[in-house]
C-alpha positions as CSV (number, residue, x, y, z in Angstrom):
1,M,-21.5,21.3,17.1
2,E,-19.6,24.6,17.7
3,R,-16.9,23.4,15.3
4,N,-19.4,22.7,12.6
5,E,-21.1,26.1,13.0
6,T,-17.7,27.8,12.8
7,I,-16.8,25.9,9.6
8,A,-20.2,26.7,8.1
9,K,-19.8,30.4,8.9
10,Y,-16.3,30.4,7.4
11,E,-17.6,28.8,4.2
12,R,-20.4,31.3,3.9
13,G,-18.0,34.2,4.3
14,T,-15.5,32.6,1.9
15,H,-18.1,32.2,-0.9
16,F,-19.5,35.7,-0.3
17,L,-16.1,37.4,-0.6
18,G,-14.9,35.0,-3.3
19,R,-17.9,35.7,-5.6
20,L,-17.9,39.4,-4.9
21,V,-14.2,39.8,-5.7
22,S,-14.5,37.5,-8.7
23,L,-17.2,39.6,-10.2
24,L,-15.2,42.8,-9.5
25,T,-12.1,41.3,-11.0
26,L,-14.1,40.2,-14.1
27,A,-15.6,43.6,-14.5
28,M,-12.2,45.3,-14.2
29,L,-10.6,42.9,-16.7
30,V,-13.3,43.2,-19.3
31,G,-14.0,46.9,-18.7
32,A,-10.5,48.1,-18.7
33,P,-10.0,48.0,-22.5
34,F,-13.4,49.7,-23.1
35,L,-12.6,52.4,-20.5
36,I,-9.2,53.1,-22.0
37,G,-10.7,53.1,-25.5
38,T,-13.4,55.5,-24.5
39,W,-10.8,57.8,-22.8
40,L,-8.4,57.8,-25.7
41,G,-11.2,57.9,-28.4
42,A,-9.9,54.6,-29.9
43,M,-12.6,52.0,-29.4
44,P,-11.9,48.8,-31.3
45,D,-14.3,47.2,-33.8
46,L,-16.5,45.0,-31.7
47,G,-17.2,42.7,-34.6
48,A,-13.5,42.1,-35.0
49,V,-13.2,41.5,-31.3
50,G,-16.0,39.0,-31.4
51,R,-14.4,37.1,-34.4
52,G,-11.0,37.1,-32.6
53,F,-12.6,35.7,-29.4
54,L,-14.3,32.9,-31.4
55,A,-11.0,32.0,-32.9
56,V,-9.4,31.2,-29.6
57,G,-12.1,31.6,-27.0
58,L,-13.8,28.2,-27.6
59,V,-10.5,26.4,-26.9
60,W,-9.7,28.4,-23.8
61,T,-13.3,28.0,-22.5
62,V,-12.9,24.2,-22.6
63,S,-9.5,24.5,-20.9
64,S,-10.9,26.8,-18.2
65,V,-13.7,24.3,-17.4
66,V,-11.2,21.5,-17.2
67,E,-8.9,23.4,-14.9
68,F,-11.8,24.3,-12.7
69,L,-12.9,20.7,-12.4
70,V,-9.4,19.4,-11.7
71,Y,-8.0,22.1,-9.4
72,T,-11.0,23.0,-7.2
73,P,-11.1,19.7,-5.3
74,M,-7.3,20.1,-4.7
75,L,-7.5,23.6,-3.4
76,G,-10.9,24.0,-1.7
77,S,-13.2,27.0,-2.0
78,G,-10.9,29.6,-0.5
79,G,-7.8,28.5,-2.3
80,S,-9.7,28.2,-5.6
81,Y,-11.1,31.8,-5.4
82,L,-7.6,33.2,-4.6
83,A,-5.9,31.1,-7.2
84,F,-8.3,31.9,-10.1
85,I,-8.4,35.6,-9.2
86,T,-4.6,36.0,-9.0
87,G,-3.8,33.6,-11.8
88,N,-0.7,31.6,-12.7
89,L,-2.1,28.4,-11.3
90,I,0.1,25.8,-13.1
91,N,3.4,27.6,-12.6
92,M,2.9,29.0,-9.1
93,K,-0.3,28.4,-7.1
94,I,-0.7,24.6,-7.6
95,P,2.9,23.7,-6.8
96,C,2.8,26.0,-3.8
97,A,-0.5,24.5,-2.5
98,V,0.6,20.9,-3.1
99,N,3.9,21.4,-1.4
100,A,2.3,23.1,1.6
101,R,-0.2,20.3,1.9
102,D,2.6,17.7,2.0
103,L,4.6,19.6,4.5
104,A,1.5,20.1,6.8
105,G,0.6,16.4,6.4
106,V,-3.0,17.0,5.5
107,K,-5.1,15.1,2.9
108,A,-6.9,16.6,-0.1
109,G,-10.6,17.2,0.3
110,T,-10.4,17.9,4.1
111,K,-11.1,21.2,5.8
112,E,-7.5,21.3,7.0
113,N,-6.3,21.0,3.4
114,E,-8.6,23.9,2.4
115,I,-7.1,26.1,5.2
116,V,-3.5,25.2,4.3
117,S,-4.2,25.8,0.6
118,T,-5.8,29.1,1.2
119,L,-2.9,30.3,3.4
120,S,-0.2,29.0,1.0
121,I,-1.8,30.6,-2.1
122,A,-2.3,33.9,-0.2
123,V,1.3,34.0,0.8
124,S,2.4,33.0,-2.7
125,S,0.3,35.9,-4.1
126,L,1.8,38.4,-1.7
127,V,5.4,37.2,-2.4
128,T,4.7,37.4,-6.1
129,I,3.5,41.0,-5.8
130,V,6.6,41.9,-3.8
131,I,9.0,40.2,-6.3
132,L,7.2,41.9,-9.2
133,A,7.5,45.3,-7.5
134,V,11.2,44.8,-6.8
135,G,11.7,43.4,-10.4
136,V,10.1,46.5,-11.9
137,L,12.3,48.7,-9.9
138,L,15.4,46.8,-10.8
139,L,14.4,46.0,-14.4
140,Q,16.6,48.7,-16.0
141,P,19.8,47.9,-14.1
142,L,19.4,44.2,-14.5
143,Q,18.3,44.2,-18.2
144,P,21.8,43.4,-19.6
145,L,22.1,40.4,-17.2
146,L,18.6,39.1,-17.9
147,Q,19.1,39.3,-21.6
148,S,22.4,37.5,-21.5
149,P,22.6,34.6,-24.0
150,A,24.4,32.6,-21.4
151,L,21.3,32.7,-19.1
152,Q,18.6,32.2,-21.8
153,P,18.7,28.3,-21.6
154,A,18.0,28.5,-17.9
155,F,14.9,30.7,-18.4
156,D,13.6,28.4,-21.1
157,N,13.7,25.4,-18.7
158,V,12.4,26.9,-15.5
159,V,8.9,25.4,-15.8
160,P,10.1,21.9,-16.9
161,A,12.6,21.8,-14.1
162,L,9.9,22.9,-11.5
163,F,7.4,20.3,-12.6
164,G,10.0,17.6,-13.1
165,A,11.2,17.9,-9.5
166,M,7.6,17.9,-8.2
167,A,6.6,15.0,-10.4
168,Y,9.4,12.8,-9.2
169,K,8.3,13.0,-5.7
170,Y,5.0,11.4,-6.7
171,Y,6.4,9.1,-9.3
172,R,8.7,7.4,-6.9
173,K,5.7,6.3,-4.7
174,D,4.6,4.0,-7.5
175,L,6.9,4.0,-10.6
176,K,4.9,1.2,-12.3
177,L,1.7,3.2,-12.0
178,A,3.3,6.5,-13.1
179,V,5.2,5.3,-16.1
180,W,2.3,4.5,-18.4
181,P,0.6,8.0,-18.3
182,L,4.0,9.6,-18.6
183,L,4.9,7.4,-21.6
184,M,1.6,7.9,-23.3
185,M,1.7,11.7,-23.1
186,S,5.4,11.8,-24.1
187,V,4.8,9.7,-27.2
188,L,1.7,11.8,-28.0
189,F,3.6,15.1,-27.8
190,I,6.4,13.8,-29.9
191,L,4.1,12.6,-32.6
192,V,1.8,15.6,-32.5
193,P,3.9,18.6,-31.2
194,T,1.0,21.0,-31.7
195,L,-0.8,19.4,-28.8
196,Q,1.7,20.9,-26.4
197,S,-0.5,24.0,-26.2
198,Q,-3.5,21.9,-25.1
199,T,-2.0,20.5,-21.9
200,S,-5.0,21.5,-19.8
201,I,-7.4,19.4,-21.9
202,L,-5.0,16.5,-22.1
203,I,-5.0,16.3,-18.3
204,I,-8.4,14.5,-18.6
205,P,-7.2,11.4,-20.6
206,A,-3.9,11.2,-18.7
207,G,-5.7,11.4,-15.4
208,A,-8.3,8.8,-16.5
209,L,-5.6,6.4,-17.5
210,A,-3.9,6.8,-14.1
211,I,-7.2,6.2,-12.3
212,L,-7.9,3.2,-14.4
213,L,-4.5,1.7,-13.8
214,A,-4.8,2.4,-10.0
215,W,-8.2,0.7,-10.0
216,L,-6.9,-2.4,-11.8
217,K,-3.9,-2.6,-9.4
218,Y,-6.3,-2.3,-6.5
219,R,-8.5,-5.1,-7.9
220,K,-5.4,-7.3,-8.5
221,D,-4.0,-6.7,-5.0
222,R,-7.4,-7.4,-3.5
223,T,-7.8,-10.6,-5.4
224,K,-4.4,-11.8,-4.2
225,A,-5.3,-10.9,-0.6
């Protein structure tokens, strides 16, 4: 009973702080351009802003909803608030949370996973801030090295290398199950290269195919048993 009360108190506090900080962050992000425009006397044309938002906002709105539905069950409430506020989910927060969950040996959807995800994303955010601060200080001295043509291929392949290494850890658990979604998405991207910018939306059909194949395999194994 005491444990349940503690968890309930923790969840109430998490949602209160998460919603408060989310609203403050949203107000700062949206209000900053208007504040700067008012201060400098260079307010943009709101009609042009609205037309520009409609051109790309509808696509990103769908993508944002998909990411929320996919990532929130993985991260829990605390981790989700931190991740969506600090950003960079796909490249940083999700890999960090998943790796921490595996190292801790906890399962997705449990309270233990939520605590591990929250701590890992918080540490990831702090490390990111420190690295960015150091990077800003060293940007000028390191600029010739960072712009070197010899290192450019490495920077272009950081994200594929990161997710390729992470994906193999899961693929090797069941290669037969993993190969079909991977093959379907690879063929789709080769035939329609413009879809590469819609990866968040395409998580839905790829995930649905993986779930369907897993269910069919489960039914087959159960029938044999």
